[in-house]
N, C-alpha and C positions, 0 to 999 in steps of 0.2 A: 384569473383562474390558473394560468400557467405559473405565476409567481407563487400562488398558494401550494401548488403541487411540488414545486422545487423546494420551498421551505419545509414542507412535510417530509420530503425525502432527506434533506439535510438533517433535520431534527431526529428522524428515525435512525439515520446512520450514526450520528453522534451518540445517541442513547445506546445503540447496539455495541458500539466500540467501547464505551465506558463499562457497560455491563459485562462484556467479555473479559476485560481486564480484571474486574472484581472477581469473576469466577476463577480465572487462572490464579490469582493471588490466594483465594480460598483453598484451592487445591495444593498450592505450595505450602501454605500454613499447616494444612492437615498432614502432608508428607513429613514436614519437619517435626511436628508434634509426635507422630508415631515413632520416628527414628530416635528422638530424644528420650521418649518414654522407655523404649526398648534398651537404650544405652544405660539408663538408670538400673534397669533390672539386671542386665548382664554385668555391669560394674559391681553391683552388690554381690552377685554370685561369685564373680572372680575374686573379690576381696575375701569372701568367706572361705573359698578353696585355698587362697594364699595363706590365710591365718592357720588353717588346719595343716597345711604343708610345713609352715614354720614350726608348729608344735611338734609334728612328726620328726622334722629335721633335728630339733633340739633333743628329743628323746633318743633318736638314733645316735647322735654324737655322744650323749651321756652314756648310752650302752656301750658304745665303742671305747669310750674312755675307761670303762670298767674291764675291758678285755675284748676277746673276740665276740662278734655279733652272734647272738643265739636266735635262730629262726623262730623257735616256738614263742619266745617273748616278743619278737618283732611282729609276729602274726597277731598277737593280742593288741599291740599298738595299732596295727593296720585295721583291726576290727573296730577299735575305738574311732579311728579315722572315718571308717565307713558309716558309723553311727552319726558322726558329725556331717558327713556328706552322703546322704542317701542317693543323690543324683550320680554318684561315681559308680564305675564298673569295677570296683575293687581298688587295689593298690599294690605297689611293688617297691621293694628296696633293692637297689643294685649296688654291688661293690665297685671298687675303683677299676677293676679289670673288665667291667661290663657284664659280669655274671650275676644271675639272680640269687639274692640272699633269702628273701622272704616275699610272699605274695598271697593275696586273696583275690577271689573273683576270677582267676584264670588258673589253668592246670600248672602245677609246679614243673619247671623245666630248668634245673640247675645248670645244665650244659649250654643253655642258650647264651650266646655272646652278642651283646648289643653295643659293644665298645665303638663301633664305627657308625652307629646310628646318630642322626642329627640331634635327636632329643636327648642323647647322652653326651655328645661332644660339646654342645652349646653350654649346658651347666658346668661341664668340666673346665672349660676355658674361661668361665665367668668368675673373675676375682671378686666382683661386687656381690655375688651370691643373691641374685634377684630371681624372681619368678620367671620361668620359661614356659611358653605355650607353643605347642607344635602345630604343624599343619594337620589336616585330617589324615588319619592313618587307618588302614584296614587291618583289623585284628584277625590273625590266622586261627586264634582260639575261639573267639565268640562269633566270627564271621560278621562282624558289625564294624561300622566306622566309628571312630572316637578321636577326640582331641586330648592330648597328653599334657597335663600340668606337672611341671617338675622343678625341683630345687636340688642343689648340691649339698652334701654334708661333708664336713672336714674331720680329720683326726685331731689328736691333742695338739699337734704342732701347727694346725691351721692348714695342713695340706689336704688336697682333694682325696676324699675317701669313698665317694660313691654318690648315688643319686636316689632321691625318693621321688616317686611319681604317682600320679593319679589319673587314670583314663576316665574321661567323661564322654558318654555315648552321644553321638550326633542327635539321637532322638530327644535328648534332654533339651537341646537348644530349640528344637521344633516345638516342644511342649511349652517352653517359655514364650515363644511367639504366639501360641494358641491362646494365651491368657488375654491377649488384646482382642477386643471385639472389632474385627475389621469388616468392612463391607465386602460384597461379593467381588468388587473390582480392585480392592486394595490387596497389597501383598508386601511381605517383608523378606529380605534376603540377608543372611549373615555370611560374610566371606572372610577369608584369612587376609593378612596384609598384602600377600602377593596375588590377591583376587581369586584364589582357589575357593570353590564353593564349599561351605560347611552345612548350611541348612536354609530352607526356604519354606515359607508358609503364606498362602497355600501353594502346593507345587503346581506348576503349569504343564510340566512334561513328566510323564511317568518314568521315563528312563534317565532322569537327571540323577547323577551320583554325587555324593558329597565332595569329591575331588574336582567336580566341574568338568569331568572328561567329556560329557556330551553336550555342553553348553558353551558357545563362543562368547567371550567377553567383549562388549561393545567398545569401539575405539574411544568414544567419549568418556566412558568409565575408566579406561586405561590412562587417558590423558589426565583426568582429575586425580586419580590415585598417584600418578607420577609427580604431580605438582606439589604434593605434600600438604594440601589444605586440610583442615579438620572437618569442615562441613561445606557442602556445595549443593545447589539445586540445578538440575539439568533435565532436558527432555530426551526421550528416546522412544523408539518404536519396537515393541516386543516382537521378536521373530516368530514366536509360536502362534500369535493371534493377530499380528499386524495392527495392534492397538497402540495409539500414541499415549505415552504415560509421562507423568511428572514425577521425577525421582529426587530423593534427597540422599546425597552421599555423606555419611557421618562416620568418623573414626571414634572407636571406643577409647576412652582415656587411658585405662590401665591394662589394656590387652591389645594384641596385634590383630584386632578384628575390625571389619568394616561393615556397617549396616547400610543397606539400600532399602529405603521405604518408598514405595511407588503407589500412585493412585492413577486411575484412568482419567485422562483429561476429559473424555466425553461425558463422564458422570457429572462433573462439575459444570460442563457446558450444556447439559440437557435443558436447564431453564433458559439459557441464552438461545439455544436452537428453537425452543418453543416461542420465545419472544421474537426471534427472527421470523419464524413462519407467521406468527400473528401480525407482526409489523408488515411483512410482505403482503399477507392477505388483506390487511387493512389498506395498504397503499393501492393494491390492485382493485379492491372494492371501491376505494375512494376515487380512483381514476375512472373506473367504469361508471360509477354514479355521476362523476363530473361530466363525462362524455354524454351520459344520458340527459343530465340536466341541461348541458349546452344545446342538445338537440331539441329538448322541450322548449327551452328559452327561445331558440331560433324559430320554432314553429308557433309557439304560443306566447311570445315574448310580452306582448302588450297585456294579454288577459291574465297570464299565470306568473307574472314576475314576482309578486309578493309571496305567492304560495311556494314558488320554487325556492326562494331564499329560505323560507321557513323549513321546508322539507330538507334542504341541504344542511342547514344547521342541526336539525334533529339527527340526521344520519351521522353527521360528523361527531356529535356528542356520543351517540350510541357506539360507533366503531372505536372511538378513542377510549371510551370506558372499558370496552371489552379487551382492547389491546393492552391497556395499562393494567387491568385486573387479571390478565391471563385466563380469561374465561370465555365461554361460548354458550350459546343457547340452542335449544333443540325442541322439536315437537314430534310426538309419535302417536299414531292412530293404531289402537290395538285391533280394531275390526279389520282394517286393510293391511295390517303389518307393514306400514310404511312410516318412515320418519325422515325428517330433514333438519339440518342444523345450520348454524351460522358459519361463516368462513373461518372465524377463529376457532370454532369447535372442530372443524375438519383439520385445522392445523395442529390442534392439540392431540387428536387421536390418530393423525397421520393418514387420512383418507382424502381422496380427491374431492373437491367441493361438489356438492350435489349428489353424492353417493347415497343410495337408499339405506337408512339406518334400520334395517330389519332386526328381528329378534336373533336370528342366526348370526348376523353381522356383529351385533352388540356382544353376544356371548363369545364370539371369536376374539373381540378386542380385549375383553376383561381377562386379567391375569389368571391362569388356571387355578392357582391356590386360593383365589378370592371369589371364584364363581359361586361356590356353594354358599358363602356368606351373603352374597348379593341376592341369591334366590331366596334364602331364608328371610332376609329383611323385606323383600318385596312381598313375600307370602304373608308376613305379619301385617304389613300395611293393608293388603287385600282383605285379610280376615277381620281387621278392626275398621275397615273402610276409612283409613286415614286419608285426608285430603292432601296433607303435606308430610313429607319425610325427607330425611337426609342420610347420607352414608358416604364413607371414604373407602376407596379401594384402588387397586393398581390396574393399569391398562398396559397393553403391549402395543406401542406405536407402530403402525403398519409400515411407515416409510423406512425406518431403520432398525426396528425390533427393540427399541429402547423401552425399558420398563419405567413408567411414570406414575406418581401418585396424583389422584384427582379427588375433588369433593363434589358430590352430586346432590343438588337441592332440587327436588321435583314436586310438582303439583299434579294430582291425579283426579280425573273426572270419571264418575261412575254412572251407569244406567240405573233405572229405577229398580232393577232386579239385583243390583250390587255388583254387576260385571264392570270391569275396567273398560272405559271407553277411550279416553285420550290421556296422555301424560306429556307435560311440558316442564322444562326445567333449565337449570344452568349448571354447566360443568366447569369447574375451575382447576387449573393446574396448581397444585399445592406442593410441588417438589422442593421449592426453595424453603418453604416452612418446615418440611420434613427434614431437609438437610440441616437447617438450624437446630431442630430438635435433636438430631443425631449428634451434632457437635456438642450441644449442651449435655447430652447423655454421656458421651465419651469423656468430657471434662469431669462430669460427676463421678464416673467410674474410676478415673485416675485419682480423684480426690478421696474417694471412699476406700479404695483397695491398695493404694500405695503403702509400702512398708515404712515410709518416712512420715513422721508427724507433721501436720500442716495446721497452722492457725492463721486467721485473718483478723486484723484489727482496723479500727477507724484511724483517722489522722492523729488522734490523741492517744493511740495505743490501747484503746479499750477493745476487748474481744468481741468479735462479731460472729465468727464461725470456727469450729475445730473439726478435724476428721477423726474417725475411730482409732487410727494409729496413734494420734496424740493422746487420746484417752487411755489407750493401753500403756503408753510410755509414762504419763504423768499421773494417771489415776483420776484426773479431773474430767467431768462431763460438762456439756455446754451450759447447763443451768448453774454449775458451780462457778463458772468464770464470767458469766454475763455481767457487763458493766464493770469488770475488773481489768487490770492491766497485767502483762506478763511478769510484773514484779512479785506476783504470788508464788512464782517459781524460785525466787531468790532466797537461798538459805540464810542470808544475813552475813555471808562471809566476805562480800565484796564492798569496798568503800564507795561512798556516794559519788566520789569523783569519777570512778570507773563507769558507773551507770550513766552519769551525765555525759561523759565523753562518747559513750556508745550512742546515746540519743542524738548528740550533736552531729556525729558522723552520718547517722541515718538521714538527718535533715539536710545536710550539706551535699552528700554524695549519693544518697538514695540506696546505699548498700552497706551491709556489715555482715561479717561471718567470723566465727571463732568458736572456741571451746569454753564451756563454763560448767560449774557445779550447780545442779538444780535440786530442788526439794519436791518430792512427790506429795500427793494429797495425804498419804499416810505418814508423812514425816521422814521417810527414807530418802537418802541422797542418791543421785545418779549423775553421770557425766553426759552432757548433751552438746552435740555439735550443731550450731545454728547457722542458717543462711537467711538473712532478712533483706527484703527488697521493698522499695516503695512503688506505689502505683499512682500516677498523676491523672487528673481529669483533663478535659478539653482545654481548660484555661491554664494548664501547667501547674496547678496546685496539688499537693499531696492529698489524696483521698483515702488511700488504704495502705496498710503494710501487710506483706505476706511473708511468713516464716516457714522454712523447711527445717524440721528438727529431727535429729537422729540420736538414739540412745547408744553411746559408744562405751558404756560402762564395762561391758564384757570384754571389748577389745582392749581397753586400757588395763584391765585385770590380767588379761592374757599376756600383754606386753610386760607387765611387772613380773608375772610368773616366769616368762622367758628370760628376763634379765636376771632373776634369782637363780634359775637353773644354769645360767651361763657361768656363775661364779660359786655355786654351792652344790654339794652332793645331796641329792634328794633323799637318799636312804639315811645317812648319818648326820645330815645338816652341817657337816664339816665343809670348809672351803675345798673347792676342787682344784684340778691342776692349773687352770687359768688363773684363779685367784692366788694360788700358792706362788706361781711364777711372778705375778705382779708384786706381791709382798716381798719375795726374795730379791727381785730387781731393786726395789726401794731400799731394802736392807743393805745391799751391796753398795748403793750410792751413798748411804749415810754412814757406812762403816768407817771407823778410825783404825786403820790397819796397824798403826804403830803401837796401840795399846790393847786391842781386842781382836777376836776372830769370830767367824760364823761357823756353825756346825750344821750339816745337812745329813740327816739319817733317813735311809730307805728301809722300810720294814715290810716283811712278807710273812704271813701266817703259815706255820708248818702244819701240814695235815688238814688244812681247812677244806680242801677239795673232797676228801673222803667223808668228812662230817656232812658237808653240804649235799653230797650224793646220797648218803644213807638217811639223813634226817629230813632232807627236803630243803628247798630254797627258802621257805618261810623261816625255818630254824636258822639257816645260814645267815639270813638278813638280821635276825635277832642277835646272833653272835657278833656280826660286824658292828652293830650299834653298841654292844657292850665293849668291844675293842676300842671304838672311838671314845667311849666314856673313860676307859682306863688310861688311854694315851693323853687325853685332855687333862686328867688329874695329875699326870706326871709332868706336864709342861708348866713352865713358869709363866708369869703374867705376860711377858714380852714374847714368849715363844709362840710358834704357830704349828698346829696339827692339821693335816689335809689328807683326804682320801683321793687318790688319783686313778683308781680303777681296780675292780675285783677285790682281792684281799691285800692290795698294796696301799701302804700309807707312807707319808713323808713327814718329817719333823724338822722345823727350822729352830735351831738353838741360838739364841742371841747372847751377846756379851760374854763370850768364852775367852779365858786368858791363855789356855794352853790345851794340849791334847788330853792331859789328865782330867780337866773339867769335862771334856767330851766323853771320856771313858766312864766317869761317874754317872753322867746322864744315861749312858747306854746301860750300865748296871741297874739303874733305877727302872729302866724300861723292862729289862729281863725280869726283875723282881715283881713287876706288876702282873706278870703272867704265871705266877706260881699257883694261884688259885684257879680251880677249874671253872669252865663256863657252864652255867645251868640254864637249860631251855626246856620248859614244860616237863619238869622232873627228870630230864635227861642231863647227864653230866659228861663233859668232854674236857680233857686236858690238852690245851694247845700252847705251843711255844712260838717264838718269833725268831727269824733270821734278820740280822741288822747289818746293813752296809753304811759306812759313814765316811765323810770327807770333811776336811777342815779348810776353810777359806780364810786368807789367801795362800796358805802354805802349800796346798795340793794343786794349785792352779785352777783353771776353769773360771773365766771371767764373765760367763753368762749363766743365768739360772738353769737353762737347759743342760749346760755342760756340768754343773754341779750335781743336778739330779742324775744325769747319766753316770757320773763317776760313782756316786753313792749306790746306784743300781748295780753297777758292775761289781762293786765290793760285796753287795748283798748276795749275788750269785756265787761268789767264792765262799761266803759263809755257808750257803746251802750245800755246796760241794764238800765242805769240810765236816758235814755231819748234822747240819741244822741246829737250831737253838744256840746259835753262835753269832758272834759279831766279827766284822772284818773292816779294817781301815783301808781306804783306797790306796792302791800302789800304782804309781805313775808308769813304772816299767811294765807291769802286767797290762796296763791300759793300752800301751803302745802295741803289744802283741794282739790284743783284742781288736784294735783298730785295723791292723794289717789283715786279720781274718775277715773283718767286716768288708774291707776293700775287695778282697778276693771273692767273698760271697756276692757282692754287688756285681762283679764281673761275670760270675757264674750265671746270675739271673739274666744279665744282658746276653750271654752266650745262648741261653735258651730262647730269648726273644729273637735272636738273629739266626736261629737254626744252625748253630755250630756243633750241636751234638749229633752223633751218628751211632747206629748199632752195628757191632761186629758180631760174627757168629762163629763159635768153636764147635766143630762136629763132635758127636758122641757115637761110638761104634760098639758093636758086639764082637769082642775079640775071638769068640768061639766060632761064630758063623761068618764073620766079616761084613755083616750088615751094618749100614749107617742108620742108627735108630733115632737120631734127632740132633739138635744143636742147642747150645746155651747162648742166649743173647747177652752181650756185654757192651755197656755204654762206653763211648770214647768221645773226648772233647777235641775237635779239630780246630785249634786256635789259628787265626789268620796269620799271625807272626811267629808264634812259638811251635807251631805244628801240633802233633798229637800229644795231649796231656793225659797221663794215666788217671784212672778213676780214684785211686787212693789219695790223690791230691785235693780233689774237690768234693767227693761224696761225703766225707766226714763233716764238712761245713754245713751241709743241708740236712743232716741227720736230725730227726725229731723236729722238723719244721714243716709248715704247710706246703712249702715248695717241694718237699720230698714226695708228697701225695701227687702234686701236679706232674712231677718228673716220672713217677711210677706209672701213672696212667698214660703218659706219652710213650713210655717203653712198651706198655701193653698194646697200644694202638699200632705202633710201628711194627711190632712183631706179628700181630694178627694180619696187618696189611701185607707184610712180606710173605707170610705163609699163603695168603690168597694168591699172590703173584706167582709163587712157586707152583701152587696147585694148578693154576691156569697153564703153566708151562710143562705140566706133567710130573712135577716132583712133589711128593708128599713127605714133608719133613716137620715133625712136631718140634716145638721150640719151648725151652724153659727160660723163665726170667726170674730175677731176684726181687723179692718184695720186702721192704723194710718193716720193722716191727711197728713203727709209728703209723705207717700207711695201713698195715693190716688191722690195727686196732681202732681204726676210725669207725664210728657207730654206723655209718652208712656204707661200709666197704662192700657188702654183698650186693646191695642195690646198684652201686656204681659199677661193680664188676659186671653185673648182668647188663647194664646199659652199654658198656663197652663191647661186650660179646654180641649184643644185638645189632651193633653198627656194622658187623662183618658176618652176615648170615651165611655167606658162602664158605666160611671156615668153621669146621666142626669144633665145638668147645673142648673136646677131649684131646685136641692137638696142643693145647696150652697147658704147661706145667708151671706152677708157682713154687719157687724155692724160698724157704724161710729158715731162720736160725732157731735152734732150740731155746735160746734165751728169750725169744719172743713170747713164749708161753709162761714165763716165770711168774708174772704178776697175777694172772688169773687163768689158770689152766682150764677150768671148766668152760669159761666163756670162749677161749681160743679154740677149744675142741669143738664146741658147738658151731663156731664161725666157720671152721674148716669143713665141718659136715654140711653146712648150708651151701658153701661154695662148691663142694663136690656134687651136690644135687644139680648144679648148673652144668656139670660135665667136666670141669677142670680137674687136674691132678695136682698133688702136693708132694714136694720132696724136702727132706730135712737136710739142710746144707751144712757143710763143715762139721759133720758129726765127729765127736771125739774131742773137740776143742772147748766145749762148754761143760755143763754139769754131767752130760751123758747119763741122765737119770732114766732108769728103766721104767719108772712111773710115767714120765713124760712120753717116752717112746711107745709105751703100751697104750696110753690113752689118746695120743694124737693120731688122728686117722690119716696118716701120710702113707703113700705107696712106696716111696723110694728113700733110701739113706745114701748120702754122698759122703764118702770118706775124705777128710780134709787132706789137701795136697801136701801139707807139711809132713804127714806120716808116710805118704806114698813115695815122695822124692828120695828119702833117705833109707828106705826099707832094704835096698840092696846091700848097704854097708852097715846098717844099724839093726842089730837083732831085736832090740826092744821095739823099734818101730815096726819091724816085720811081724813080731808077735801081736802088737796092737792091731795091725791091719787084719791079721788072721782072726783075731777075736771079734772084731767088728763084723767081718764077713760071716762068721759063724753065728753071731747074734742076729744078723739080718735074716739068715736062712731060718733060724728058729722062730722068728716072729713073722715069717712069710713076707718079708720086705725085699724089694729089689735093691741091690747094692751096686753103686757106681763109684769107681775110683777116679778122683781128680789127681792131677800132677803126674800123669804117665809121660815123663819127659824123654823116654827112649823106648825102643822096641823091647829091650831087655827087661824093662819094668813089667811088661805084660806077662812074662813067663810065670813068675811066682803067683801073680794074681790069678792066672788061669788054673794053676795047680790048686789054689785055695777054693776055686769055684766062683770067683768074682769075674764075670765075663764082660761087664759093661765098664767102659773107661773113656776118659778124655784127657788131653794133655798135649804138650808141644811135640811129643814123640809121634802122635797121630796127626795133628794139624794145629797150627797156630790160629788164633782168631782172625777172621777175614771179613772183608766187606761183603754185603749181600750179593753183589753182582758176580762174585767169584765162587759162591757156594755151589751152584749147580754144576759148574765145570769140574770142581773138585770131587763132587759125589760121583760124577760120570767116570772119572779117572781112578777113583779109589779101588785098591785091591788089597785083600788081606795079606799081610807079610808072611813070607814063607816060614819064619821061625815060630809062628803061632799055629801052623797047620796041624802039628802033631799033638795039640793039647785040646 
């Protein structure tokens, strides 16, 4: 008897140990399955976002190659992007300086500078131009967390030109996780590569933020992440609920993401715990019965020996059957409301053995959501007087609160009146069966809803099963492919040897993957990427083949389109700059310089901008296509015509013998533009300016150098009156290079804060009052000292940098006025605005933005000085622009009056408050009667038009006397004060006194 008990305990322990290992293995398998399924979903979405960003990058580079980026066109491209990526929160295009060029989905903020942000610096420093994905970032605009997907784009020379980026809200990743049908104890977590939290489903803590700020990362997870492994399974205890979980650490292949899929160990150990309790109950019952039998045998050994053995065997069989079957029996008396069950039953429901199974107790055990169904089923049984019925429902185990599935098979006895008398039955723990059903259902869900096509064949390659995605890709349904092989997808383009080699590889290695052209049911072709794996049976023989198939036709078409856009202009279908440079490089290599030359012509349309603005971009595009056609007709068979941006074209002329041949070709080009261009019954006469260079005579050993030489020659042709041509002059090129070097140093000076504003006071000579000051820019060179503005300002005239520099002067002047005001000095300041800066389309908006940055400074303290030549091109528009600016409170002065056209029409229509007499007239007025008369005339004109008049160039106190006599009271010049730094102005104002010689006027 003792040996029997020992063997029973050993057997039970061995069974429990094996069962527990199988449960843990099942939990690990489920965790890995969830992680890998989520990896496929995220990988597919990242690939889609990357493809969309590549298209946007190419479009942006193509637009940049045509000239300056136009925000309205880029916004359209971004809208196309958002149609492709509905999960995105908009899109942004950033220039090389880190400023916003175009955006959708967020408020426009051109002044925003992200040049020091990691998601800008990483693409900028990435020469390989790959996709970059940021950590979770909190948006100040949407007040939501997002992950930024970004790529760099380059200019025509391959240099960094900016970044295109797409923010994807964190909620989108949570939505992806919600597509997986997880149990109540399962969860998935998406983290960045540095383990910062991106999303979790379902959340366990309400205050968990995407950056992981309120959740500590377990040391085990940190160690696994630092090891660099792609996938690992580990155990952990969740701090929030102290539940031990089985986790799968999984790195996403194409993104810096880490997936953590975890399942509660206790969920998979529930059957094992039930088995444990049943086994323990069985052993206890067995021991008790053994002791009982020993006592009976000891007392009635002689008389009851045979009966005792029989009873012992019966009990052993009953208890073993209940333990193995995870079931327990019960009896219930409806009249007395009393019930009793077997030990295994109490183990299943988690109650102490012998507990009365009353109605109240049974209702408390049944899961709340299932109680109504159980009552309905029992009611139907009573109504129909069923003797036997069965039902499955969930119970809440009392020992640990675990929810378990049970099957209840009951037999009911009724009284003669039809009232329930007694009920007996068997309750079986069916949790393992439910778990198996759930696994099967999850596998079926993946099979039915994955975006990849899946088909299963037998060992001979005959179709057994296909999923809906495969039907959508190929057009074949299951009934179409039954008893057929995947060769029905073969369009007949591959040799038999290729198909045989693929089959042999599958048989030998059990795996094959690759790209192939396939044929749909309707006969159309598509490109499929297949991954085929074999499945072996218990004897090691191949029993099945499983294929994962993806339709990558669209991806390949996009790649072809991208490659085409990389070398050809989309509008004219001519080669672009990249293609032209490649062909020119090859022509240089193949050139025989002793007998022939190459000609490079740079062509620019004269007057195209005006036509494009008046007729619209559609008409402008039509004209550019006509230009491409005419240039192509002028070119010989070996020549090459390319469009390299905007209305700029280049022409490579092959096999030239001398400059005369080049001139003949240029004449032919000019003659091609004698006829007008006609677009939708509109006619425009356009000409071309041509710059040309001859290689190797003019030097320039690289394609870029030859294009640059021709471009410089074209600009000289423009300056000479347009509709002209000019040959490259190497002497003039040296002068241009020197200016370019100086301009580069000017830009560096701005970056290194070498510019400084000096202020020249302006006074009222009649009252002695200091009425303001003019801000004058100075370059404080580290080695050369102060450099006057006439050395460097002409270099930046009519460039984008003149706008940047002008706004810098505005901000410096406004900031200084604020400091003076705080110190008790109110001193209005005037600044000079270039014509190029003033004529920017968004000048008023940007001026208002600068003024709003300094709310403590009244806007009427700022005066903008402009030249009268600024209004020459479009007087009406400039007048309206000045009027809009004056509504903001700023004043305008007409600077250097008398040196330009001095048109009364301009003076009358421009809403300026002040006229400034040019210093060249005032300086010589004491010795030159003509200058004296001119100054007097200007003063009189200003009075007549009710304008304030201020005289520049008052180099001595004596200059003020004739001005006072004329009635010109306002003045500035060296005779009053030289320009000074801001820290000296307040002291000068405090010490200023009106000179005695002015007091009598």
